[in-house]
C-alpha positions, 0 to 999 in steps of 0.5 A: 851790152853792159858786162861790169857785173860779170865774173870770169869763173874756172873749174878745173882738174889738173893732172895731178900725181897721188901723193905727190904734192912737189909735182902737184904745185907745179902742175897747178901753177902752170893751170894758174898761168893758163887761167890768168891768160884767159881772164879767170877771176876765180880758179877752183880745184878738187878736194885734197888736190895737192895730195889726193883724197885717197892717201887714206891715213898717209894723210896724217903722215908728217912727210906728206903734211910737210910736202903739202905745206911747201906746195902751198907756200910755192903756190902762194908765192907764184900767185903774186904774178897772177894778180886778179886771180884767186886759187882755191886748192884742197889739201890736208892741214893739221891744225890743233892736233887734227888733220882737215881736208881743207881749201885754201884761198890763195891770191897775191902772195897771200893765203886769205883763209882756209875753210875745212870740211866739218862734219857739222858746219852748223856748229862752227862759231868763230874763226881762229888764227892759223899759221903755216910756214909763215903765213897767218890766215883765218881758219874756219867757215867764212865768206870772202868778199872779192870785187870784179875787175870793174869794181863790183863786190861779191861774196865767195862761200866755199864748200869742202867735200860733198855735203847734203843738199837740204833746207839748213844745208852748208850751201844754203846757210852760206848762201843766206848769209849773202854768198853770191858764188859758192865754189865746191871742191869735190871728191866723189867717186863714180857710182851707178846710182850716184848722180853726175857732178853737173846735176848735183851743182845745178840742183845746188844752184836752184836751192841756194839762188847762187852761182855755183862751180865745182871741180871733182877729182880725177883718175889720178886717184887710187883705182884700189876701190873706187874710180874718180872721173874728172868733171867740172860744172858752172851752173846758176838757176838750175842751168848748166852753163859749162861743164866737162867730163874727162873720162880718160887717164889725163887730166888738164890740160886736156880740157878737163875745165870749165870756164864762163863769164857769168852775170852777178847783177841778180844774184848780187841782189838776191844775196843782199835781200837773204842777208837783210832778212837774217840780220837778226839771227846770230851769224857763225860767219866771218867776212874776209874781204879783199879789193884791188890791192887786197888790203884786208878788212874784217866784218862781223854783224855780232860783234865790234871788230877788234882790228881792221886786219884781224882775220887775214894778215896781222895775226901778232896779238895772238901769239906770245909776247916771247916771241916778239921780235924774232919775226921775218918778212916773207915774200909778201912783205908781211912781217910775222912774229909767229917764228918759234926758235930752232932747238936741238934736243939732246936725246943720247939719254932717251932714245926710244926702245929698240924693241918698241912693240915688245916693251911698249906698255900699251901692250896689256900693261906688260902682260904680253901672252894677254894678246895671244890669249885675246887672239885665241878668244877671237879665233874660237869666236869664229870657228863658233860662228862658223860651226866648224869642228877643225882647222887646217895649218901649214906648219913650216917649223918657223916662228909664225906657223908656231904661234898660229898652232899654239894659238889654234890649240888654245882656241880649240880648248876653249871650245871643248873640241880635241886637239886631233881635229886641227889638222897640220900639214908640212909640205916639204918642197925644194928648200925645206931643211932638215932643221926646220922639218924637224922643228915642225913634226916634233911641234906638231907631236908635242902640241897633239894635232893631227899630222899629214905630209904632202911632199910638193916637189912633183906637183910643181915640177909638173907645173913648171913643165905645163908653163915651160919655166926653163929648167935651172931657172931659179927666179921668182916664178921658181919661189912663188910657184911652191908657195901657191902650191901649198896654199892649193893644198891647205885650201882644198883640205879644208874644204874636205874637212869643212874647216878654215885655213888659219893664217900665218902671216905676220905684221912685219911681213905684211908691212914689207910685202914679204909673202907671196901674193895669193900664197902664204899671204892668204888664208881664211882667218889670219891670227898673226896679222897684228904681231911683228915678228920681234913680238912673235919671237917674244910671245914664243919665249915667254911661253917657253918659260912659263912654269906650265910649258912642258920640258919638251915644248920648251926646247922645241919652242927654243930650237925654233927660236934659234932657227934662222928666218927663212922662206925656204924656197931655194934648195938648201946646201949639201948638208941640208942647211938653210940656203936663204936667210930672210934678215939678210935679204930683205933686212934685219926685223929689229930694224924694220919693226923699229921703223914701222912702229915710228912710222905707223904710231907717230908719222916720223919722217925718213930723216928723223927716223934714221937719227932715232935708230942710229941712237937706239941701235948704237952699241952705247945705248944698247949697252947701257940698257943691258941689251948687250949682255951675252946670256950663256946657254947650258953648254956655256956657249954664247948665245947669238945676238940675232938667230943666224946660225942653226947650230943652237937649234940643232943642239937644243932640238937634240936635247928635247928629250932631256929632263934637265935641259929646260931648267939648266938653260937660262931663260928663253927671253934672256936668250932670244929677246934681250939680245939686240944687235947693234947696226952702224949708221951705214946699215941703218940707212941701206935697210931704212931705204928697203923699208921705205921701197918696199912699204910704199909699194906693197899696199895692194897685198895688204888691200886684200888680206884675211880677216883677223882680230887686232890684239896687238899694238898696231894693224895694217888691215885695211878695214879700219886700221890702216888706209893707204892707196896701192898706187901712190907716187912716193916721190916726196919720200924718195926725195927725203931719202935722196937728201939723206943719202947725199948728206950721209955720203958727204960725211 
């Protein structure tokens, strides 16, 4: 038999880990070794395999992009040991400030090219030079000309993600330009009305008259919303040559791969014929070629090549002359001049503001209360559509429920509904303190809403008895049962009065997961979901300072602002004081909000974020910016830097009936917003570790957060604002933090 026109193809779904490119690179290199040993010439893996396609918005985070780039570099270096193998790897790639789902074509220590997933592939007109950690390669839709081990040429077309199959689809265009083999990197979830990967690829092989192979993402992807099953396939002429569907929880090497020798002769002839037919049409493709030594040659049928190696290796003509002479030789022996000098930027005079959510000019041009007004408009519209004439809120006497009530009152005013139809409940439990109870009662009375009190202690004790919780157990069950009992009462009363439960949870709590799942985490409409704790403190202080605010309400708001943030789930002290202080348990909200802003807004990596925070929260920086001023109260007592005692709250509440109290004290904004506590590098490092640990593991709570309009700077809503898998592997962030911890410990 005559075998020289055969090519050995291998498509596989490795046992990757979600959001862990370091582990995935090692896994892929093991697969490359196996593929090479079994004679494979082309290896295809799934779309975004190095990270996982369900990483959502994390794909634009610098840490994941850097980890992915390092993993690609490791794979390229390892490919030197497997000279006859071409590997197609899916990974995110930042190009011209846009993150693309990209297929990297790697062989013999080189990245030969990168093919992005594009919404409109037919609009691509030319390749562009790209660089990744010293590797230069063409970026864009392209064909790759390779040779079999017997020297027979063939052209490889690459398709990223599922593309519709029609007359002028990407697959048919690639085939028309001469593609002999089409490789599909896929991530298609399971669906009852979805054809199998084998059926899709078989149909593609008929439409294109090409050999088609594909690898689909597997069960390593997040199962939050979809299930991905590892499926691989090789097909030609509508016939499935090899396929494998791995429905279990493990990918390769547990046989979730397809490998076959496929004859090229007939397809090569068809490809040459189709290419001749289209010679008169302008081509949008370029051909990156490679033979036994992989010496590159560029081919273009529409323009005279400027250089024989224009689109593969030597791209020095694209870079600025100022970088000339600063090149280095990489592992492939190529010399790259695209090496930017390392600068040490001095940010000492320009550290970010320690209160980015409050000071951001994006917040309606500095009109902070416009965000609150907009939220009231959103709530009023929701109430109107529900035809609701009442609303139910649980009032704790803390920051969040206070702002929720004020927003609800404003919405009722807009709708012309009496505020008495706002049903406010205080639900005292084992940890309710005298101060928060007093705050709640006075707030409800001042706003003019209806008041109802239900003590939950007896119901919770009965529940403890029903589930056999040992008496004296003060663990998480003891705490969460109280939160869920409160939510049950609120929901039932809302059903009785045909009105929604208005949620109080804020953005800071959602980021940290500092809420009880299906407890205070749940409501029928949330008004604080895009407001952080520092923003809410600022809003309440601004409202207290408004001339239109009554002195009594202003004093109640100041008392609430001065009350420590607490879940109040553990019994108070003997004198009725708060026993739990959230900012001592979970960390200061000034720091966590700072971390959250720079993580979401700019994708800042942990080590850089630590350096920025150390500068922003140093005593020197705060002093220069006027954040360390000690405002004086009416009693000439120094206002605390952060509200960590209830003394000021008590004195402010006691003066609620005083006509002069609101005028004699300094502004609430000056007291509670313009005082920022400095933090040491050790404190910042400690709470930075806490932030990442909680932020990366609490997405399951955010995935089912209630509806609520985004009227603040940012939002963690999974319905369009922020997407992230709840079951990712946080190793690369943990590794970054471990390096940071080690470096700080060595100082």
